[in-house]
C-alpha positions as CSV (number, residue, x, y, z in Angstrom):
1,M,49.8,8.9,25.1
2,A,48.1,5.5,25.2
3,A,49.5,2.8,27.5
4,G,52.0,0.3,26.0
5,V,53.3,2.6,23.2
6,V,57.0,3.1,23.0
7,A,58.0,6.8,22.5
8,L,60.9,7.2,20.2
9,G,62.4,10.6,20.0
10,V,65.1,12.2,17.8
11,L,66.9,15.2,19.4
12,A,69.4,17.6,18.2
13,A,72.5,17.0,20.3
14,G,73.2,20.5,21.5
15,R,72.9,23.7,19.5
16,A,75.8,24.9,17.5
17,S,77.9,27.7,18.8
18,A,78.0,31.1,17.3
19,Q,81.2,30.3,15.5
20,E,79.8,27.1,13.9
21,E,77.8,27.0,10.6
22,P,75.6,23.9,11.0
23,R,74.2,22.6,7.8
24,G,70.5,22.0,8.6
25,I,68.3,20.0,6.3
26,R,66.0,22.4,4.3
27,V,62.3,21.3,4.6
28,Y,59.2,22.6,2.8
29,L,56.0,21.8,4.7
30,D,52.9,21.1,2.6
31,C,50.1,20.4,5.2
32,Q,46.8,19.5,3.6
33,T,45.0,18.4,6.8
34,G,44.2,19.7,10.3
35,G,46.6,19.5,13.2
36,C,49.7,21.2,11.8
37,D,51.3,23.8,14.0
38,F,54.2,25.3,12.0
39,D,55.6,27.3,14.9
40,H,55.7,24.2,17.1
41,F,57.5,22.2,14.4
42,R,60.1,24.9,14.1
43,R,60.7,24.9,17.8
44,E,60.8,21.2,18.4
45,I,62.8,20.0,15.3
46,P,65.9,22.2,15.5
47,F,67.9,20.2,13.0
48,A,65.6,21.3,10.2
49,T,65.6,24.6,8.4
50,W,62.1,25.4,7.2
51,V,61.9,27.1,3.8
52,R,59.1,28.9,2.1
53,N,59.5,27.7,-1.4
54,R,59.4,24.1,-2.5
55,E,62.2,24.6,-5.0
56,D,64.6,25.6,-2.3
57,A,64.0,22.5,-0.2
58,D,66.0,19.3,0.3
59,V,62.8,17.5,1.3
60,H,59.2,18.3,0.4
61,L,57.0,17.0,3.3
62,L,53.3,16.4,2.3
63,V,51.0,15.9,5.3
64,T,47.5,14.4,4.5
65,G,44.9,12.8,6.8
66,R,41.5,11.4,7.2
67,G,39.1,10.6,10.1
68,T,39.1,7.1,11.7
69,G,36.1,5.1,12.7
70,G,36.8,5.7,16.3
71,G,36.7,9.5,15.9
72,G,40.5,9.9,15.8
73,H,42.7,10.8,12.9
74,E,45.0,9.0,10.5
75,F,48.0,11.0,9.3
76,T,50.1,10.1,6.2
77,L,53.5,11.8,6.0
78,T,55.1,11.6,2.5
79,F,58.7,12.7,2.2
80,F,59.9,13.6,-1.2
81,G,63.6,14.0,-1.5
82,R,64.4,16.8,-3.9
83,E,67.8,15.4,-5.1
84,P,67.7,12.8,-7.9
85,A,69.2,10.1,-5.6
86,A,67.2,11.0,-2.5
87,P,64.6,8.4,-1.4
88,Q,60.9,8.9,-1.1
89,D,59.3,7.6,2.1
90,T,55.9,7.4,3.7
91,L,54.9,7.1,7.3
92,T,51.3,6.4,8.4
93,F,50.0,6.6,12.0
94,T,46.8,7.2,13.9
95,T,45.8,9.2,16.9
96,P,42.8,8.2,19.1
97,Q,39.9,10.6,19.7
98,T,40.8,10.7,23.4
99,L,43.9,12.9,22.7
100,T,43.8,16.6,23.1
101,D,44.9,18.9,20.3
102,A,48.2,19.4,22.1
103,E,48.8,15.7,22.3
104,V,48.0,15.2,18.6
105,R,50.3,18.1,17.7
106,D,53.1,16.5,19.8
107,E,52.7,13.1,18.2
108,L,52.7,14.6,14.7
109,T,55.8,16.6,15.6
110,R,57.5,13.4,16.8
111,M,56.7,11.4,13.7
112,I,57.8,14.3,11.4
113,G,61.1,14.3,13.3
114,L,61.6,10.6,12.8
115,G,60.8,10.8,9.1
116,L,63.3,13.5,8.5
117,V,66.2,11.6,10.1
118,P,67.3,9.7,7.0
119,Y,67.4,12.9,5.0
120,A,69.2,14.8,7.8
121,T,72.0,12.1,8.0
122,R,72.4,12.3,4.2
123,N,72.8,16.0,4.6
124,G,75.7,15.8,7.0
125,A,73.7,16.3,10.2
126,A,74.3,12.9,11.7
127,A,76.9,14.1,14.2
128,R,74.3,16.4,15.8
129,L,71.6,13.8,16.3
130,R,70.9,11.3,19.1
131,V,68.2,8.7,19.3
132,T,66.5,8.0,22.6
133,A,63.7,5.5,23.5
134,A,61.4,6.0,26.4
135,P,60.4,2.8,28.3
136,P,56.8,1.6,28.3
137,P,54.6,3.1,31.0
138,D,55.1,1.5,34.5
139,G,57.8,-0.7,33.0
140,Q,55.3,-3.0,31.4
141,A,55.9,-4.8,28.2
142,F,53.8,-4.3,25.1
143,R,50.2,-5.6,25.4
144,P,47.8,-6.2,22.5
145,P,45.2,-3.5,22.2
146,Q,41.6,-4.1,23.4
147,R,39.1,-4.6,20.7
148,G,37.8,-1.2,19.9
149,G,39.0,0.1,23.3
150,G,36.4,-1.9,25.2
151,W,33.4,-0.6,23.2
152,D,33.6,-3.1,20.4
153,Y,34.6,-0.3,18.0
154,W,31.4,1.7,18.7
155,V,31.7,5.5,18.9
156,F,28.9,7.9,20.0
157,R,28.6,11.6,19.8
158,I,26.1,14.2,21.1
159,S,26.3,17.8,20.1
160,G,24.1,20.9,20.5
161,G,24.2,24.7,20.3
162,G,22.2,27.9,20.0
163,F,22.3,31.5,19.1
164,V,20.3,34.5,20.5
165,A,20.6,38.1,19.3
166,G,18.3,41.1,19.5
167,E,17.6,44.8,19.3
168,S,14.7,46.9,20.4
169,Q,12.6,46.1,17.3
170,Q,13.9,42.7,16.2
171,N,15.4,39.5,17.6
172,S,16.6,36.2,16.4
173,I,16.9,32.8,18.1
174,S,18.1,29.5,16.8
175,G,19.1,26.1,18.1
176,N,20.7,23.0,16.7
177,G,21.5,19.5,17.9
178,G,22.6,16.1,16.8
179,V,23.5,12.6,17.8
180,S,25.5,9.9,16.0
181,A,26.8,6.4,16.4
182,S,29.3,4.6,14.3
183,R,31.2,1.3,14.2
184,V,34.0,1.1,11.7
185,T,36.2,-1.9,11.0
186,E,38.2,-3.0,7.9
187,A,35.3,-5.3,7.0
188,L,32.2,-3.4,8.0
189,K,31.1,0.2,8.4
190,L,28.0,1.3,10.3
191,R,27.0,4.9,10.6
192,F,23.8,6.4,12.1
193,G,23.0,10.0,12.9
194,A,20.2,12.5,13.4
195,S,20.3,16.3,13.5
196,G,17.9,19.2,13.6
197,R,17.8,23.0,13.5
198,Y,15.2,25.5,14.5
199,S,15.4,29.3,13.9
200,R,12.9,32.2,14.4
201,D,13.2,35.8,13.5
202,E,10.8,38.5,14.8
203,F,10.5,42.1,13.4
204,Q,8.4,44.9,14.7
205,V,7.0,46.9,11.8
206,E,5.4,50.3,12.1
207,E,2.7,51.3,9.7
208,I,1.2,54.8,9.3
209,D,-2.5,55.2,8.3
210,E,-2.4,57.8,5.5
211,T,-6.0,58.9,6.4
212,T,-5.7,59.4,10.2
213,G,-2.0,59.6,10.6
214,D,-2.1,57.0,13.4
215,T,0.8,54.6,13.8
216,T,0.3,50.9,14.4
217,T,2.9,48.4,15.3
218,S,2.7,44.7,14.3
219,T,5.1,41.8,14.7
220,D,6.2,39.6,11.8
221,R,7.5,36.2,12.7
222,Y,9.5,33.8,10.4
223,T,10.3,30.3,11.4
224,L,12.5,27.7,9.8
225,T,12.8,24.0,10.9
226,R,14.9,21.2,9.5
227,W,15.7,17.7,10.7
228,E,17.2,14.7,9.2
229,S,18.3,11.2,10.2
230,R,20.8,9.1,8.1
231,G,22.0,5.6,8.1
232,L,24.7,3.7,6.3
233,V,25.8,0.1,6.2
234,G,28.8,-0.8,4.1
235,W,30.9,-3.9,3.5
236,S,34.5,-3.9,2.1
237,I,35.0,-6.1,-0.9
238,G,38.7,-6.2,-1.5
239,D,40.9,-3.1,-2.1
240,H,38.7,-1.5,-4.7
241,W,35.0,-2.4,-4.1
242,A,32.5,-1.6,-1.4
243,A,28.7,-2.4,-1.2
244,G,25.9,-1.6,1.3
245,A,22.8,0.5,1.7
246,R,21.9,4.1,2.5
247,A,18.8,5.7,4.0
248,E,17.7,9.2,5.0
249,V,14.6,10.5,6.7
250,G,13.8,14.1,7.4
251,G,11.8,17.2,6.9
252,S,12.4,20.9,5.9
253,T,10.0,23.8,5.9
254,Y,12.3,25.6,3.4
255,Y,11.8,22.9,0.9
256,N,8.1,22.4,1.7
257,K,8.8,18.9,3.0
258,D,6.9,17.7,6.0
259,L,8.5,14.3,5.8
260,Y,10.7,12.6,3.3
261,F,12.4,9.3,2.9
262,Q,15.1,8.2,0.4
263,G,17.4,5.3,0.2
264,G,18.4,2.0,-1.3
265,P,21.3,-0.4,-2.0
266,T,24.6,1.2,-3.1
267,I,27.9,0.0,-4.6
268,E,31.2,1.8,-5.0
269,F,34.3,1.2,-7.1
270,N,37.6,3.0,-6.5
271,V,40.2,2.9,-9.2
272,F,43.0,3.3,-6.6
273,P,43.3,1.1,-3.5
274,Y,41.5,2.5,-0.5
275,A,44.7,2.5,1.4
276,E,45.8,5.4,-0.8
277,S,42.7,7.5,-0.1
278,T,44.6,10.2,1.8
279,R,46.6,10.9,-1.4
280,R,44.3,10.1,-4.3
281,V,40.8,8.9,-5.0
282,L,38.9,8.1,-8.2
283,A,35.7,6.5,-7.3
284,A,32.1,6.0,-8.6
285,T,29.2,5.3,-6.3
286,L,25.8,4.1,-7.5
287,T,22.6,4.1,-5.4
288,V,19.3,2.7,-6.6
289,G,16.1,3.1,-4.5
290,A,13.1,5.3,-4.0
291,I,12.1,8.8,-2.8
292,H,8.9,9.4,-0.8
293,T,7.8,12.9,0.3
294,N,4.9,14.3,2.3
295,Y,4.5,18.0,1.6
296,V,3.5,20.9,3.9
297,D,1.5,22.7,1.2
298,P,0.1,21.3,-2.1
299,T,2.8,21.4,-4.8
300,I,2.6,23.0,-8.3
301,F,1.5,19.5,-9.5
302,G,-1.3,19.4,-6.9
303,R,0.3,16.7,-4.8
304,M,0.4,16.4,-1.0
305,A,2.5,13.2,-1.2
306,E,4.2,11.1,-3.8
307,T,6.7,8.2,-4.2
308,H,9.0,7.6,-7.1
309,P,11.9,5.2,-7.8
310,A,15.2,7.0,-8.5
311,H,18.9,6.4,-8.7
312,S,22.0,8.6,-8.0
313,L,25.5,8.4,-9.3
314,E,28.4,10.1,-7.6
315,L,31.8,10.5,-9.2
316,Q,34.7,11.7,-7.1
317,F,38.3,12.5,-7.9
318,S,40.9,13.9,-5.5
319,Q,44.7,14.2,-5.8
320,Q,47.2,15.6,-3.3
321,Q,50.7,16.0,-4.7
322,P,53.6,18.3,-4.3
323,W,52.3,20.6,-7.1
324,G,49.0,21.2,-5.2
325,E,45.6,19.7,-4.6
326,V,42.5,19.1,-6.6
327,H,39.1,17.7,-5.6
328,T,36.1,17.3,-7.9
329,E,32.7,15.7,-7.4
330,L,29.9,15.1,-9.8
331,E,26.4,14.1,-8.5
332,W,23.6,13.0,-10.7
333,L,20.1,12.2,-9.4
334,Q,17.3,11.0,-11.7
335,Y,13.7,10.0,-11.2
336,W,12.5,6.9,-13.1
337,H,8.9,8.1,-13.7
338,D,10.2,11.0,-15.8
339,P,13.8,11.2,-17.0
340,N,13.5,15.0,-17.3
341,V,13.2,15.2,-13.5
342,H,16.8,15.2,-12.4
343,L,19.6,17.1,-10.7
344,V,23.2,17.3,-11.9
345,E,25.7,19.1,-9.7
346,V,29.5,19.6,-10.0
347,F,31.9,20.7,-7.3
348,T,35.5,21.6,-7.9
349,G,38.3,22.9,-5.7
350,M,41.9,23.4,-6.6
351,E,45.1,24.7,-5.1
352,I,47.8,24.9,-7.7
353,R,51.4,26.1,-7.5
354,I,52.1,27.8,-10.8
355,V,55.7,28.9,-10.3
356,K,57.9,29.6,-7.4
357,G,55.9,31.6,-4.8
358,L,52.8,31.9,-7.0
359,E,49.7,29.9,-6.0
360,L,46.2,29.8,-7.5
361,D,43.1,28.8,-5.4
362,L,39.9,28.0,-7.1
363,F,36.5,26.7,-6.0
364,G,33.3,26.4,-8.0
365,S,30.1,24.6,-8.2
366,F,27.3,24.4,-10.8
367,A,24.0,22.6,-10.7
368,R,21.4,22.0,-13.3
369,V,18.1,21.9,-11.3
370,R,15.2,19.9,-12.7
371,D,14.0,18.1,-9.6
372,Q,11.9,20.8,-7.8
373,L,8.8,18.7,-7.4
374,Y,8.4,20.3,-3.9
375,L,7.6,23.9,-5.0
376,P,4.3,25.1,-3.4
377,A,1.4,25.9,-5.8
378,T,0.6,29.1,-4.0
379,G,3.9,30.8,-4.9
380,L,5.9,32.9,-2.5
381,S,5.1,36.3,-0.9
382,E,7.5,39.2,-1.1
383,Q,8.4,38.7,2.6
384,E,9.1,35.0,2.1
385,I,11.4,35.8,-0.9
386,L,13.3,38.6,0.9
387,T,13.8,36.6,4.1
388,R,14.5,33.3,2.2
389,Q,11.9,31.4,4.1
390,K,11.1,29.0,1.2
391,A,12.9,27.7,-1.9
392,R,12.2,29.4,-5.2
393,G,11.9,27.8,-8.6
394,T,15.2,27.9,-10.6
395,D,16.8,26.3,-13.6
396,Y,20.4,26.4,-12.2
397,R,22.6,27.6,-9.3
398,F,26.3,28.3,-9.2
399,E,29.0,29.5,-6.9
400,L,32.5,30.6,-7.8
401,S,35.5,31.9,-5.7
402,F,39.1,32.4,-6.6
403,G,42.3,33.7,-5.2
404,L,45.8,34.4,-6.3
405,S,48.8,34.8,-4.0
406,Y,52.5,35.6,-4.5
407,T,55.1,35.4,-1.8
408,F,58.6,36.6,-2.1
409,G,61.5,37.6,0.1
410,A,63.8,35.6,2.4
411,S,63.3,31.9,1.7
412,D,64.6,30.4,4.9
413,N,63.6,31.6,8.4
414,S,63.2,29.1,11.2
415,I,63.0,31.7,14.0
416,V,59.8,31.7,16.1
417,N,58.8,34.9,17.8
418,P,55.2,35.0,19.1
419,R,55.4,38.4,20.7
420,L,52.5,40.8,20.0
421,D,50.7,38.0,18.1
422,L,47.4,39.1,19.6
């Protein structure tokens, strides 16, 4: 852990003998972010009994999170007491990007244990608990943190990867890479990044001459390239407002774009305070600017390049509560030169607990597509359609997935047995 941080641990004071019947606090874990290791929690917090159904719990623990400007993670632990007189408590803490997954898991386990103590003592488990405090590293007193860890809050990232596969008559190769830089404080957010992808597929095709019966072999090659660079500057204006500017530059052979630019000033309003964003968001973001595009091939409108003013509006709603989670976004892009040229897209994802043990998972998206100014005038060949080398004209697109699960059986089991989990 970082220097100068006091480690406070809550330990179960010995395990009950076989003749004892300890009354452990019954906890329902509802983790809606990364980093949760249920088996580890069960091992390291022995004074809790982890139950499968929320209705059987003394405490409903909701774990949510979001990324920090330094590349770390902020966790919010919300404890809902199930009894009418039981309190509701919230703990928020951050982990830096320098921690390994195991260290993040240990810190999350420690904070969960601390948060459960008030409920455990109300449930008659106080006699089994001890509180210990580890001294600061090297016996030093607390020291104020350095500003941004010595980098003035700047965080940089470089990534890359590739893929190669082949057979005797076909092969594929692809590569991708990206760089990013960000500086995030309470007052100002700066984000810059660039990424690209290249892929190539080769197929050997045999053709037989019907007249002579001779066989000839040819090689078909299909290549896709995409790159983009984005920038964001944003200022905080109180608990509900933000303002700044966005810009994006890139190119895509799939969308017939040799080079494009779009961006402009932007403003956002969040109905709920930004401090509550791990639990709920209801925000509207408006961007006004222009879109310029240079095309690879002439478009259906006979253009090789064009520039148009445009605006976009994004509406976002998300809610994470004991009953489940819902996240919905609506994006509307419209060109000024012709109001009929626009794109409206809706995304929705939901996880809903219907009754005890029964959960419904839904995801869907739908887009009304009226902004395909980039379509090439020459149309697409059969090979380009089958291999999805270029975008086709369409009026809409949609996606829908759903799932239903029902769990029943023993409601409490805190035993961990990893044998044969291969």
